[in-house]
C-alpha positions in Angstrom: 0.0 0.0 0.0 1.3 3.4 -0.9 1.6 6.1 1.7 -1.5 8.0 0.5 -3.6 5.1 -0.5 -7.2 5.2 1.0 -8.1 1.8 2.7 -11.5 0.3 2.7 -11.5 -0.1 6.5 -9.2 0.1 9.5 -8.8 -2.1 12.5 -10.8 -0.7 15.5 -9.1 0.4 18.6 -8.4 -2.3 21.2 -10.6 -2.5 24.2 -9.4 -0.6 27.2 -7.0 1.5 25.1 -7.2 5.3 25.4 -8.3 7.3 22.4 -7.8 10.8 23.9 -3.9 11.1 23.8 -2.9 14.3 22.2 0.5 15.9 21.3 2.3 12.6 20.3 3.7 12.1 16.8 4.2 8.7 15.0 7.7 8.0 13.8 8.2 5.2 11.3 11.3 3.0 10.9 13.0 5.5 8.7 12.6 8.3 11.3 9.8 10.1 9.4 7.2 11.9 11.5 3.5 11.6 10.5 1.2 14.5 11.1 -0.2 16.8 8.5 -1.1 16.3 4.9 -4.9 16.3 5.5 -6.9 15.9 2.2 -9.9 18.0 1.6 -13.4 16.5 1.5 -16.1 17.2 -0.9 -18.0 19.2 1.6 -15.2 21.5 2.9 -14.0 24.7 1.1 -10.3 25.0 0.0 -9.6 28.0 2.3 -10.9 26.2 5.3 -9.1 23.0 4.4 -5.8 25.0 4.0 -6.2 26.4 7.4 -6.7 22.9 8.8 -3.6 21.8 7.0 -1.5 24.7 8.4 -2.8 24.0 12.0 -2.0 20.3 11.6 1.4 21.1 10.2 2.2 23.3 13.1 1.0 20.7 15.5 3.2 18.1 13.9 6.2 20.5 13.9 5.7 21.0 17.7 5.7 17.3 18.1 9.1 17.1 16.3 10.6 19.9 18.4 9.5 18.3 21.6 11.0 15.0 20.6 14.3 16.6 19.7 14.6 18.4 23.0 13.8 15.3 24.9 16.6 13.4 23.0 19.2 16.1 23.7 18.5 16.0 27.4 19.0 12.3 27.6 22.5 12.1 26.0 25.7 13.3 27.8 28.4 15.6 26.2 31.7 13.7 25.5 35.1 15.1 26.6 36.5 15.9 23.1 33.7 18.4 22.6 35.4 20.6 25.2 38.1 21.5 22.7 38.0 25.1 21.6 39.4 24.1 18.1 36.3 21.8 17.6 34.0 24.5 18.7 35.6 27.0 16.4 35.1 24.6 13.5 31.5 23.9 14.6 30.7 27.5 14.9 32.0 28.0 11.4 30.0 25.2 9.7 27.0 24.5 11.9 25.1 27.8 11.4 25.0 27.2 7.6 24.0 23.6 8.0 21.3 24.5 10.5 20.0 27.2 8.1 20.0 24.7 5.2 18.1 22.1 7.2 15.6 24.6 8.6 14.8 25.8 5.1 14.5 22.2 3.9 12.1 21.4 6.8 10.0 24.5 6.1 9.8 23.6 2.4 8.9 20.0 2.9 5.7 18.9 4.8 5.8 15.6 6.8 4.6 12.5 4.9 1.0 11.3 5.4 0.5 8.6 8.0 -0.4 5.0 7.0 -3.9 5.0 8.7 -4.6 1.2 8.6 -1.4 0.4 10.4 -1.7 3.0 13.2 -2.0 2.0 16.8 -4.8 4.2 17.7 -4.4 4.4 21.5 -1.1 6.2 20.9 -2.2 8.2 17.9 -2.2 12.0 18.1 -5.3 14.1 17.5 -4.0 15.5 14.3 -3.4 11.9 12.9 -6.9 10.9 14.0 -8.4 14.0 12.3 -6.4 13.3 9.2 -7.4 9.6 9.0 -11.0 10.5 9.8 -11.1 12.9 6.9 -9.7 10.3 4.6 -12.4 7.8 5.7 -15.2 10.4 5.4 -14.1 11.2 1.8 -15.2 7.8 0.7 -18.8 8.9 1.4 -20.1 5.6 2.6 -22.1 5.0 5.8 -19.5 2.7 7.4 -16.7 5.0 6.6 -18.5 8.1 7.9 -19.3 6.2 11.1 -15.6 5.2 11.3 -14.6 8.8 10.8 -16.9 10.0 13.6 -15.6 7.3 16.0 -12.0 8.4 15.4 -12.5 12.0 16.5 -15.7 12.4 18.6 -14.0 11.4 21.9 -11.2 13.9 21.6 -11.1 16.4 24.5 -13.5 19.3 24.4 -10.7 21.8 25.1 -8.7 20.5 22.1 -7.5 23.4 19.9 -9.2 21.8 16.8 -12.4 21.1 18.6 -14.4 23.6 16.5 -13.2 21.9 13.3 -14.0 18.5 14.8 -17.5 19.5 15.7 -18.1 21.0 12.3 -16.9 17.7 10.7 -19.1 15.6 13.0 -22.1 17.7 12.1 -21.2 17.4 8.4 -20.6 13.7 8.5 -23.8 12.9 10.3 -25.7 15.0 7.8 -24.1 13.1 5.0 -25.3 9.8 6.5 -28.8 11.4 6.5 -28.3 12.3 2.9 -27.2 8.7 2.0 -30.2 7.3 3.8 -32.5 9.7 1.9 -30.9 8.6 -1.3 -31.8 5.0 -0.4 -35.3 6.2 0.3 -35.5 8.0 -3.1 -34.4 4.7 -4.7 -37.3 2.9 -3.1 -35.3 1.2 -0.3 -37.2 2.6 2.7 -36.2 -0.2 5.1 -32.5 0.3 4.2 -32.9 4.0 4.6 -34.4 3.6 8.1 -31.7 1.1 9.1 -29.1 3.6 7.9 -30.3 6.6 9.9 -30.7 4.5 13.0 -27.0 3.9 12.9 -26.3 7.6 13.6 -25.0 7.7 17.2 -27.3 9.4 19.6 -24.7 12.0 20.5 -24.4 13.3 16.9 -26.0 16.5 15.9 -28.2 14.8 13.2 -29.6 12.3 15.6 -32.5 14.5 16.7 -33.6 14.5 13.0 -33.8 10.7 12.7 -37.3 10.0 14.0 -38.8 13.0 12.2 -37.1 11.8 9.0 -38.4 8.2 9.5 -41.9 9.5 10.2 -41.8 11.6 7.1 -40.6 8.7 4.9 -43.2 6.3 6.3 -45.9 8.9 5.8 -44.8 9.4 2.2 -44.7 5.6 1.7 -48.1 5.2 3.2 -49.6 7.9 0.9 -48.0 6.2 -2.1 -49.4 2.8 -1.2 -52.8 4.3 -0.7 -52.7 6.0 -4.1 -51.5 2.8 -5.7 -54.3 0.7 -4.1 -56.9 3.3 -5.0 -55.7 3.2 -8.6 -55.9 -0.5 -8.6 -59.5 -0.3 -7.4 -60.4 2.0 -10.3 -58.7 -0.5 -12.7 -60.7 -3.4 -11.4 -63.9 -1.4 -12.1 -62.7 -0.3 -15.5 -62.7 3.4 -14.5 -59.8 4.4 -16.8 -60.0 8.2 -16.5 -60.2 8.0 -12.7 -57.3 5.5 -12.7 -55.1 7.9 -14.7 -56.0 10.8 -12.4 -55.3 8.8 -9.3 -51.9 7.6 -10.7 -51.0 11.2 -11.4 -51.1 11.9 -7.7 -47.8 9.9 -7.4 -46.1 12.8 -9.2 -46.7 15.1 -6.3 -44.9 12.9 -3.8 -41.4 13.7 -2.6 -39.9 10.4 -3.7 -38.1 9.7 -6.9 -38.9 6.0 -6.8 -42.7 6.6 -6.8 -42.6 9.5 -9.2 -40.6 7.7 -11.8 -40.4 3.9 -11.6 -43.7 3.2 -9.9 -45.6 5.9 -11.8 -44.3 4.6 -15.1 -45.1 1.1 -14.0 -48.6 2.0 -13.0 -49.2 4.1 -16.1 -48.2 1.2 -18.3 -50.5 -1.1 -16.4 -53.4 1.4 -16.9 -52.7 1.7 -20.6 -52.6 -2.1 -21.1 -55.6 -2.7 -18.9 -57.6 0.0 -20.8 -56.6 -1.7 -24.1 -57.8 -5.1 -22.7 -60.9 -3.4 -21.4 -61.7 -2.0 -24.9 -61.2 -5.4 -26.4 -63.4 -7.0 -23.8 -66.1 -4.4 -24.3 -66.0 -5.0 -28.1 -66.3 -8.7 -27.4 -69.3 -8.2 -25.2 -71.0 -6.1 -27.8 -70.3 -8.8 -30.5 -71.7 -11.5 -28.2 -75.0 -9.7 -27.9 -75.8 -10.5 -31.5 -77.0 -13.8 -33.1 -73.7 -14.6 -34.9 -72.1 -17.8 -33.6 -68.8 -16.9 -35.3 -68.7 -13.5 -33.6 -69.4 -15.0 -30.2 -66.6 -17.6 -30.7 -64.3 -14.7 -31.6 -65.4 -12.9 -28.4 -64.5 -16.0 -26.4 -61.1 -16.1 -28.0 -60.6 -12.4 -27.2 -61.5 -12.9 -23.5 -59.2 -16.0 -23.2 -56.3 -14.0 -24.7 -56.3 -11.5 -21.9 -53.3 -12.3 -19.6 -53.4 -13.0 -15.9 -51.4 -9.8 -15.0 -54.1 -7.6 -16.5 -56.6 -6.1 -14.1 -59.3 -7.0 -16.7 -58.3 -10.7 -16.4 -61.0 -11.5 -13.8 -63.7 -9.8 -15.7 -62.6 -11.6 -18.9 -62.8 -15.0 -17.0 -66.3 -14.1 -15.8 -67.3 -13.1 -19.3 -66.3 -16.4 -20.9 -69.1 -18.5 -19.4 -71.6 -15.7 -20.3 -70.4 -15.9 -23.9 -70.8 -19.7 -23.9 -74.3 -19.4 -22.4 -75.2 -16.9 -25.1 -74.3 -19.6 -27.7 -76.4 -22.1 -25.7 -79.3 -19.6 -25.8 -79.0 -19.5 -29.6 -79.1 -23.3 -29.7 -82.2 -23.3 -27.5 -83.9 -20.8 -29.8 -83.3 -23.3 -32.7 -84.9 -26.0 -30.6 -88.0 -23.9 -30.2 -88.0 -23.5 -34.0 -87.7 -27.4 -34.1 -84.4 -27.1 -35.9 -82.5 -29.8 -33.9 -79.7 -30.1 -36.4 -78.7 -26.4 -36.2 -79.1 -26.5 -32.4 -76.8 -29.4 -32.0 -74.3 -27.8 -34.4 -74.2 -24.6 -32.4 -73.9 -26.4 -29.1 -71.0 -28.6 -30.3 -69.0 -25.4 -31.3 -69.1 -24.1 -27.7 -65.5 -24.4 -26.4 -64.8 -26.3 -23.2 -65.8 -24.1 -20.3 -65.7 -25.7 -16.9 -68.8 -24.0 -15.5 -70.8 -24.9 -18.7 -69.5 -28.1 -20.0 -71.9 -30.5 -18.3 -74.9 -28.3 -19.3 -73.8 -28.3 -22.9 -73.4 -32.1 -23.0 -76.9 -32.6 -21.5 -78.4 -30.1 -24.0 -76.9 -32.0 -27.0 -78.2 -35.3 -25.6 -81.8 -34.0 -25.2 -81.6 -32.2 -28.6 -80.8 -35.4 -30.3 -83.7 -37.1 -28.5 -86.1 -34.3 -29.6 -84.9 -34.7 -33.2 -85.9 -38.3 -33.1 -89.3 -37.4 -31.6 -90.0 -34.7 -34.2 -90.1 -37.3 -37.0 -93.8 -37.8 -36.0 -93.7 -41.6 -36.2 -94.1 -44.1 -33.4 -90.6 -45.5 -34.1 -89.2 -42.0 -33.8 -90.9 -41.4 -30.5 -89.7 -44.8 -29.1 -86.1 -43.9 -30.1 -86.4 -40.5 -28.4 -87.6 -42.2 -25.2 -84.7 -44.6 -25.4 -82.2 -41.7 -25.8 -83.7 -39.7 -23.0 -83.6 -42.6 -20.6 -79.8 -42.6 -21.0 -79.6 -39.4 -19.0 -78.5 -40.2 -15.4 -80.4 -39.0 -12.4 -77.3 -37.0 -11.3 -77.5 -34.7 -14.3 -79.0 -31.3 -14.0 -81.5 -31.9 -16.9 -82.8 -35.3 -15.5 -86.2 -33.9 -14.6 -86.6 -32.3 -18.0 -85.8 -35.7 -19.6 -88.3 -37.5 -17.5 -91.0 -35.0 -18.4 -90.2 -35.4 -22.1 -90.4 -39.2 -21.7 -93.8 -39.0 -20.2 -95.0 -36.7 -23.0 -93.6 -38.9 -25.7 -95.3 -41.9 -24.2 -98.6 -40.1 -24.5 -97.7 -39.0 -28.0 -97.3 -42.6 -29.2 -101.0 -43.2 -28.5 -101.9 -39.8 -30.1 -99.8 -40.5 -33.2 -101.8 -43.7 -33.8 -105.1 -41.8 -33.7 -103.8 -39.1 -36.0 -102.5 -41.5 -38.5 -105.9 -43.2 -38.6 -107.7 -39.9 -39.0 -105.3 -38.8 -41.8 -106.0 -42.1 -43.6 -109.7 -41.5 -43.5 -109.3 -37.9 -44.7 -107.5 -39.0 -47.8 -110.8 -40.2 -49.4 -111.9 -36.5 -49.5 -115.7 -37.2 -49.2 -117.9 -35.5 -46.7 -118.4 -38.7 -44.9 -114.7 -39.5 -44.7 -113.7 -36.0 -43.6 -116.3 -36.0 -40.9 -115.1 -39.4 -39.7 -111.5 -38.1 -39.6 -112.6 -35.1 -37.6 -114.4 -37.4 -35.1 -111.3 -39.6 -34.7 -108.9 -36.7 -34.1 -111.3 -35.2 -31.6 -110.6 -38.3 -29.4 -107.2 -36.8 -28.6 -107.6 -34.9 -25.3 -106.6 -31.2 -25.2 -104.1 -32.0 -22.4 -102.1 -34.4 -24.6 -98.9 -33.3 -26.4 -100.4 -33.9 -29.9 -103.6 -32.0 -29.2 -102.4 -28.9 -31.0 -101.5 -30.8 -34.0 -104.8 -32.6 -33.9 -106.6 -29.2 -33.7 -104.8 -28.0 -36.9 -105.8 -31.1 -38.8 -109.4 -30.8 -37.6 -109.6 -27.2 -38.7 -108.1 -28.2 -42.1 -110.6 -30.9 -42.6 -113.5 -28.7 -41.5 -112.5 -26.1 -44.0 -112.6 -28.8 -46.7 -116.1 -29.8 -45.5 -117.3 -26.2 -45.6 -115.8 -25.7 -49.0 -117.7 -28.7 -50.4 -120.9 -27.5 -48.8 -120.7 -23.8 -49.8 -119.1 -24.0 -53.2 -122.5 -24.4 -55.0 -123.6 -20.9 -53.7 -120.6 -19.2 -55.2 -121.0 -21.1 -58.4 -124.7 -20.0 -58.8 -123.7 -16.4 -57.9 -121.1 -16.3 -60.7 -123.7 -17.6 -63.2 -126.2 -14.9 -62.2 -123.6 -12.1 -62.5 -122.7 -12.9 -66.1 -125.2 -10.4 -67.6 -123.5 -7.5 -65.6 -126.8 -5.5 -65.3 -128.2 -4.2 -62.0 -130.8 -7.0 -61.5 -128.3 -9.8 -62.3 -125.7 -8.3 -60.0 -128.0 -7.8 -57.1 -129.2 -11.4 -57.5 -125.6 -12.7 -57.4 -125.0 -10.6 -54.3 -128.0 -12.2 -52.6 -126.9 -15.7 -53.5 -123.3 -15.2 -52.3 -124.4 -13.6 -49.1 -125.9 -16.9 -47.9 -122.3 -18.0 -47.0 -122.1 -17.1 -43.3 -119.2 -15.4 -41.5 -116.6 -17.9 -40.2 -117.1 -20.4 -43.1 -114.1 -21.4 -45.2 -115.5 -19.6 -48.4 -116.7 -16.5 -46.5 -113.6 -14.3 -47.5 -114.0 -15.3 -51.2 -117.7 -14.6 -51.1 -117.1 -11.1 -49.5 -114.6 -10.2 -52.2 -117.1 -11.1 -55.0 -120.0 -9.2 -53.2 -117.8 -6.0 -53.0 -116.9 -6.2 -56.6 -120.5 -6.7 -57.7 -121.8 -3.9 -55.5 -119.2 -1.6 -56.9 -120.4 -2.4 -60.5 -124.0 -1.7 -59.4 -123.0 1.7 -57.9 -121.0 2.7 -61.0 -124.0 1.8 -63.2 -126.2 4.0 -61.0 -123.8 7.0 -60.5 -122.0 7.2 -63.9 -124.8 9.4 -65.4 -124.4 12.0 -62.7 -120.6 12.3 -63.2 -120.9 12.4 -67.0 -123.6 15.2 -66.9 -121.5 17.2 -64.4 -118.4 17.0 -66.7 -120.5 18.1 -69.7 -121.8 21.1 -67.7 -118.3 22.0 -66.6 -117.0 22.0 -70.2 -119.7 24.6 -71.0 -118.2 26.8 -68.2 -120.9 26.4 -65.6 -118.6 25.1 -62.9 -121.0 25.8 -60.0 -123.7 23.7 -61.6 -121.3 20.9 -62.3 -120.3 20.8 -58.7 -123.9 20.6 -57.6 -124.6 17.7 -60.0 -121.5 15.7 -58.9 -122.3 16.1 -55.2 -125.3 13.9 -55.8 -122.9 10.9 -55.8 -122.7 10.1 -52.1 -119.5 9.4 -50.2 -118.7 5.7 -49.9 -120.0 5.0 -53.4 -117.8 3.5 -56.0 -117.4 6.7 -57.9 -117.3 9.0 -54.9 -113.5 9.4 -55.0 -113.5 10.3 -58.7 -116.4 12.7 -58.2 -114.6 14.5 -55.3 -111.5 15.0 -57.4 -113.5 16.7 -60.1 -115.3 18.8 -57.6 -112.0 19.9 -56.0 -110.6 20.9 -59.5 -113.7 22.9 -60.4 -113.5 24.8 -57.1 -109.9 25.6 -57.7 -110.8 26.9 -61.2 -113.6 29.1 -59.8 -111.1 30.5 -57.3 -108.6 31.1 -60.1 -111.3 33.1 -62.0 -112.0 35.2 -59.0 -108.3 35.9 -58.5 -107.8 36.8 -62.1 -110.7 39.2 -62.2 -109.6 40.8 -58.9 -106.0 41.2 -60.1 -107.1 42.9 -63.3 -109.3 45.2 -61.5 -106.6 46.3 -59.0 -104.0 46.7 -61.8 -106.2 49.2 -63.5 -105.5 51.7 -60.8 -102.0 52.1 -62.3 -100.1 52.9 -59.1 -96.9 51.0 -58.2 -98.5 49.5 -55.1 -101.7 48.5 -56.9 -99.6 46.8 -59.6 -97.6 44.9 -56.9 -100.8 43.8 -55.2 -102.2 42.6 -58.6 -99.1 40.6 -59.2 -99.4 38.8 -55.8 -103.1 37.9 -56.4 -102.4 36.7 -60.0 -99.6 34.4 -58.7 -102.3 32.6 -56.7 -103.7 31.2 -59.9 -102.6 27.5 -60.0 -100.2 26.6 -62.8 -102.5 23.9 -63.9 -105.3 26.4 -64.6 -105.8 27.6 -68.2 -106.0 31.1 -66.8 -102.3 30.9 -66.0 -101.5 31.5 -69.7 -103.2 34.9 -69.4 -101.8 35.7 -66.0 -98.1 35.2 -66.8 -97.9 37.9 -69.5 -99.9 40.3 -67.3 -97.4 39.8 -64.4 -94.5 40.6 -66.7 -96.2 43.7 -68.0 -97.1 45.0 -64.6 -93.5 44.4 -63.4 -92.2 46.6 -66.2 -94.8 49.2 -65.4 -93.5 49.3 -61.8 -89.9 49.8 -63.0 -91.0 52.6 -65.4 -92.8 54.4 -62.5 -89.6 54.0 -60.4 -87.4 55.4 -63.1 -89.8 58.4 -63.5 -89.6 59.0 -59.8 -85.8 58.8 -59.9 -85.7 62.1 -61.8 -86.9 63.9 -58.7 -86.9 61.6 -55.7 -84.3 58.8 -55.7 -85.2 57.5 -52.3 -88.8 57.0 -53.3 -87.7 55.6 -56.6 -85.6 52.9 -54.8 -88.6 51.9 -52.7 -90.8 51.6 -55.8 -88.2 49.6 -57.7 -88.0 47.1 -54.8 -91.7 46.2 -55.6 -90.6 44.5 -58.8 -91.1 40.8 -57.9 -88.3 38.2 -58.1 -88.7 35.8 -61.1 -89.8 38.4 -63.6 -87.8 39.7 -66.5 -87.7 43.2 -65.0 -86.4 42.1 -61.6 -82.6 42.2 -62.5 -83.0 45.5 -64.3 -84.7 46.9 -61.2 -81.8 45.6 -59.0 -79.2 47.2 -61.2 -81.1 50.5 -61.2 -81.3 50.4 -57.4 -77.5 50.0 -57.1 -77.0 52.9 -59.5 -79.2 55.1 -57.4 -77.5 54.0 -54.2 -74.1 55.0 -55.6 -75.5 58.4 -56.4 -76.8 58.8 -52.8 -73.6 57.4 -51.3 -70.6 58.2 -53.6 -67.4 56.4 -52.7 -64.5 58.7 -51.4 -61.8 59.3 -54.0 -58.5 57.6 -53.3 -55.6 60.0 -53.5 -52.8 58.6 -55.6 -49.2 59.3 -54.4 -47.3 61.8 -56.5 -44.9 60.2 -58.9 -41.5 61.8 -58.6 -39.9 62.4 -61.9 -36.4 60.9 -62.2 -34.0 63.4 -63.8 -32.4 62.3 -66.9 -28.6 62.1 -66.8 -26.3 62.8 -69.7 -25.6 59.7 -71.7 -22.0 59.5 -70.6 -22.8 59.7 -66.8 -25.7 57.2 -67.3 -23.4 54.7 -68.9 -20.9 55.1 -66.0 -23.6 54.4 -63.4 -24.8 51.4 -65.3 
C-alpha cells in the first residue's frame, strides 16, 4: 500500500486503550514523522481546508521539536567536545548547516501517515483527524461512522475542537443524505436502518425520528394512491385511474414519481386496451352470430393474468358460452334440432358450462328423433332420454319429455288413422276423420297438431258445402246488369261469416256492388263534366255532389269537384288582379301581381296571368325610373316592388344599385405623386450602369 492510498476499513481500537492522547507524533522506521497532509473532503472549502492543514502542520512540527529536545536531554556531552578548536570549526559550519536544514524542513511537509497500520491508543489528535477525513471522503455509511468514532472522543478543550464539531455535524448530515438517497431509490427499510446507525450524541440524531416518520408517511400515501388506482382499474374506470396515478407525481420520492408511476401508467394503458377489447367482445356476443361469439370467447381468453381485466374476462367467458347455448335453445324452439346441435358442439370447453352443454346435446338429439312424428321415432327418443343419469341437471326435464312422448305414441296412432280417413276426400270420410282426431284430449302433447288437422278438414267440408252458392252467384252475375248483379250478391251472401269460403264470397260481393254503384252513378258524373265544359262550374259541382260518399265513384267525383272549385277561385283571383291593376299605381300593380300568382299553374287562366305579371312588373320599373328624376329614395322603394322571377327584376336591382351609388358616392382615393427621375447625360448614365 502506498503512503497516500485510502483503505476500505481500518482495525478498530483495542478494548481498554485510550483514544484521547494528544500531542504525540508517530515515527516510522526511517525516522519520518506523521502529522499533516490532510486531504480536503467534498463538503469543505479550499480555504478552510488549507487552514486545517496549516494547523496540523504546526502541531506536527511542535511534536518534532519536543521529541528533539527530549533526546538532547538524555544524551551526555563527550570530553572531546570541550576542545576550543572543535568549537571553532563547529561555529563555522553548523550555522550554515542548520540554516539549510531549517529551510528544507520548512519547504517539505511531513509524509501522510499510513492509517490502517496506526496503533490508535497512541495516535495524536492530528493523525486521528487526518485519517477521519480520509475515511469520510469515501462517502459511505460505514466510513462516515468510522470517521466519527475516530474524533468524537477527543477532549472538548482541544485546539481543533471547532473543526472536529463541524466535521461531525457534516458527516452525520451526510449519513442522513445517503439514507435519503436510499429512500429515493425505493429502499425505505434500508434508509431507516441507515439513519438508525447515527450515534445518539451526533447533531443529526435529533432529526432521525422525524425523518423516518416523514418517509413512512410518504410511503403510506404512495401505497394508498396505488391501491386506489388498482380499485379503479378493477372497475374499468380508466379516467379515474389515470387521475389517481398522477397523484404519485406530487410525492417527494423519486422511486414513486418515476419507476412506480411509469409502471402504474403502463398497467393502466394495457388494462384499458384489454378493457376495450373485452367491451367490443361483449357487444359482439349480444348478436346472433355464432362466429362473432366464438371470436369474443377467444378475445377474452387472450387477456393475460397480469391484466386487471383478467378476472372480468374470465367471468365473461361462461356468459359468452351461455349466449351460444341460448341461440341453440332458440333453434330447438323452432324445431331445428340439427342447427341447435351444431351450435352447441361449437361451444369451447368451459368448466362451468361443459356439463350443461353435454346434457343439451343429448336431449336435442332425442327431440330430433321425436319430431319425425312416427311411433318409431318417439320410441327412439324415449330410449335416448332414458340414458340421462339422475345425477345430471336436466334429468327432470328428460323425465317430463319421456312422459310426454309416451302419451304421443298413442296420439300418433289416432292421428295416423284420422289422416288415412281424410285421404278419401268425401264429406263422410272427412267428418269421420274429424271425429277420430277429436278423441285426442286437449291436455295431450299432440292435441295442438290434432286441432290443426281438424280445422283443415272442417274447411274442406265447408268448401264442399258452400261452393254451390258461389258457383250459382257467378252464373247470375254474367249479364252484368243491375238486377243480375243484385241477385248474385244475394246468392253469395248466404255463406255465413266464419265459413271457409266467406272471405272469397265477400270479395265477390264487394266487386258486384261496386259495379252496381257505377252503373247507378255514372250518369251524374258524365252530366257534371259536360256542364263544366260549358263553363258552368258551380252547376257541375252541384250535380257531382249527388254521388254520395262511400259509393264506387265518390272518389273520382270528389277529385272533379276539387278541381272545379280551384278553377272558380282562379277566375275570381284573375278578375280581382285585373281590377286592381287598372289603378295604375306601383302599389296596386304589386298587389295585382301577388293575387295573379295565386292562380294554379294547372289552370288555363295561367296562360293569361303570366304575360300580365311581366307587363305589370315593367310598369312598376317605369314608374320608379320616372320618380328617380326627382326623388331617388322614393324611386328605390318603388323599384323594390318588382317581384323576383320576372324579366324586369334584374333591371330593377341594377337600377337600385346605381341610385344608391349616387346617394352614397365612394370617397376618392388620393394617388401618391410620382417623382420624376431626372435624366442624366448619356456619358454619366453609362458610367452608373
